[in-house]
N, C-alpha and C positions, 0 to 999 in steps of 0.2 A: 542248528543247535551247536553250541560251542563244546569243546572237549578239553580234557586235561593235558593233551599232548601239544596244545598250542601255546604261543608265547604268553608270558605272564605280564611283563611290563618292559617297554622299550625306552620310553622317554618320560622324564619327570616334567611337572608343570613348568619348570624353569628352562626346559629344553635340553637338559643333560641326557646324553645317550648312554644306555646300559646295554650289556650283552657280552658275548664272548670276545675276548681280545683277538685281533687278527693274527697275532703271533702264535696263539695257541691252536695250531692247525690240527693236532691230534685230537683234541677235545671237540673241535668243530666238525671234523670228519666223522667221528664216532656218533655225535649227536645227529649229524645229517643222515647217516645210514639208519638211525632209529626212526627219524621222521619219514624217510623214504618208505618205511614199512608201516606207515600209519594205517590203522584199520578203520573201516567205515561201517558203523553198526547197522546202517540201513542203506546199503549200496543200491543204486538204481539199476533196474534190469534194462536190456536193450529197448524194449517197447517204451518204457518211461523216458529213456534218453532221446528216442526219436520224437516223442511228443514234445520234448523241450528243444527240439532241433539241435541235438548234440550228436557228435560222432561217437562210434564205439567200434569194437573189434569184429563184429559180425559181418557177414557178406552183404547184408541188405543195404549197408551204407559204405561199402568198400571204396567206391570211387571218391566219395567225399573225404573219407578218412585218409586215403592216399594223398589227396591234394594237400591236406593240412600237415601230413607227415613230411611232404616235400618242403613246405615252408619251414618246418621244424629243423630239417636237415640243413637248410640254407643258414638259418640263424646259428645253429651249433657250429657250423663251419666258420662263420664270421666270429663267433665268440671264443673259439678255441677251448681251452681247458677250464675256463672260469664261468661261473654263473653270471647272469646279466639281467638287465631291466629292458623290456621291450614296450614301447608305446605303440598302440594300434589306433589309428585315427582315420575316419572317413573323409573323403574330399568334401562331401556335402551331406546334409541330413538325409536319412533314409537310404544311405548307400550300403548299409550292412556292417558298419564298423564293429558294433557290439557283438554281432553274430560271429564275425571272424575272430574277435578277441577271445571269446569264451571257448570256441572250438580249438583255437591254437593253444590255449592254456590246457585244454583237455588232452590234446595230442602230446604235450610234454608229460602230462601225468600218466600216459600209457606206459612210460618207461618206469619200471619199479625202482630204479636207482635215482629218480628225480622227483621233485615235488613242484607244484605250481601254486602261485598265489595270484589271483585275479583281483585287481583293485579298480572299482568303478569310479572314474574321475570325470564322468559326464554329469556335472552338478545340476545342470538345467533340466536334463531329461534322463535321470538315472533309470536303468532298465535291467541290470544284471540280476538283482535279487528276485525280480518277478520272473525273468526267463529261467532261472535255476530253481524256482519254487522255494526260495529261502525266506523265512519269516525274519525280517530285519528289524524287529521291534525294539531291540536294544540300541539301535543307532548304527552309524557308519563312520566313514572316514572323517567327514567334517565335524561330526559330534566329538570324535576323539581329538581332533586338532584343537577344538575349542575347550575341551575338558579332558586333558590327558591323564589326570589323576585316576580316571576310571580304569586305565590299563588297556592295552591293545586287544587283550583277549575278549573284551566286551563287544568288540566289533568284528571279530574274526569268526567266520561261520563255516560249518561243514556244508558240503554241497550234494552229498550222495554219490560223489565220484571219488574213488580212492586217490589220495595224495593231491587233491585239489581243494583249496580253501578260497573263500571269497571275503573281501572287505567291501561292502556296499558303499554307495556314495553318502547315504544319510539323507537328511532333510534337503529338498531341492533348494538350490541357490542360483541367483541370476548371474553372479560374477564369481568365477573361481580363481581369477588371477591373483588376488590378494592372499589366498590360501596356498596356491601352488608355488608361489615365489617366496614363501616364508622359510625361515631357517628350520622351523619345526617340521615342515613337510619334507624338506631335504633330509633331515635327520631321521625321520620315520623310514623313508625309502632306503637310505644307507644301512640302517640297522636291520631292517627286514631282510635285506639281501645278505649282509655280512654274517648274520647269526647262523645260517646254515649254508654249507657249500653246495648242497644239492637243490637249493630253492631258486626257481626262476620266476621273476615277477613280470606281470603283464598289466599295463595301465590301459584301461579302456577310456580313450579320450573323446572329447566333443569334436564336431565337424571342424575342419580347418577353415572352411569358408564362413566368414562372418563373425569370427571370434579369435582373439589372441591366445586363448587358453591352450590350444594344441601346441603352439610354438613355445609357450612357457613350460609346458610339461616336458617338451623334448629336452630341456636342459637337465632333467632328472633321469633321462633314459640313455642307455647305451646304443639302442637301435630304434629306428622308426619304421613301422610297416604302414604304408598308406593304402587305404581301401577305396577303390573307385567303383561306383555303381555301373554295372555293364549296361550300356545304352542310355545311361543317365548323365554321366560326367564326360564332357568333351575332352579331346586330347589337350587343347589349350588350357582348360580348367585344371586338368591333372598336372600339367607342367607347372602352372602357376602355384598349385598347392604344394608340390614337392619342393619348390624353390624356397619355401618358408623354413626349411630345415638345413642343418649342416649336412652337406653331401656325404661326409664320411659316416654319418649315422643312418642314412636311408638304406634300409636293407632291400627294399623293392616295393613294387606296387601290385596289389592283389585285385584282380577284377572279379567282382562278386555279383551274382544274380539275385541273391536273397536280400530282402529288406532288413 
């Protein structure tokens, strides 16, 4: 369910970007701190989070939570003092890229001074709204890109996790390249990041193998996290997948057991 603390409108139908000007740092910082304290009217309890295969702060998932915190620390070290956009992509289908993306976004939301925005960019097999138990009936990313007059708030959803919001993919599409390479998509990402200094964006991308979409999406990201299926993806396949991206953007490879 959407809330009044979310963005109202970022891009007009003609592609014009709206938002807080980068020079107005005081206003952006103040707004960011307000967003960092976003309340969640129906926050999920640990058992519900575990049913959704999400990390939390309790001891029952301590090992998994610490693993994602380590990835968070690595990204924050690379990003320095600025917020950033991270693309999470699996080497091959069913390697667990979406699982890693949502838990990494959750790990960032643990910090009360930060907010996370997870964007499902897997247009062929969108899964984040189902995994998070979100009713995405009002549409998602592609619906907004096709009809921006509706405003970004119409596709920005609460997740039950404080400080974490979701933009689902929307209606499944076979080819996302034409959307991801568009000026409007770049303007959306830039505006979502620049509006709040404490907002970290996570793009859940499709598998690298068999599709150019992951490489196209990497142009929108500051960092790329590659997810390899443990026992599924061979060293040669992983090396070939990583070679698709700018070496300066590759933050590392995560070996994942979960599908």
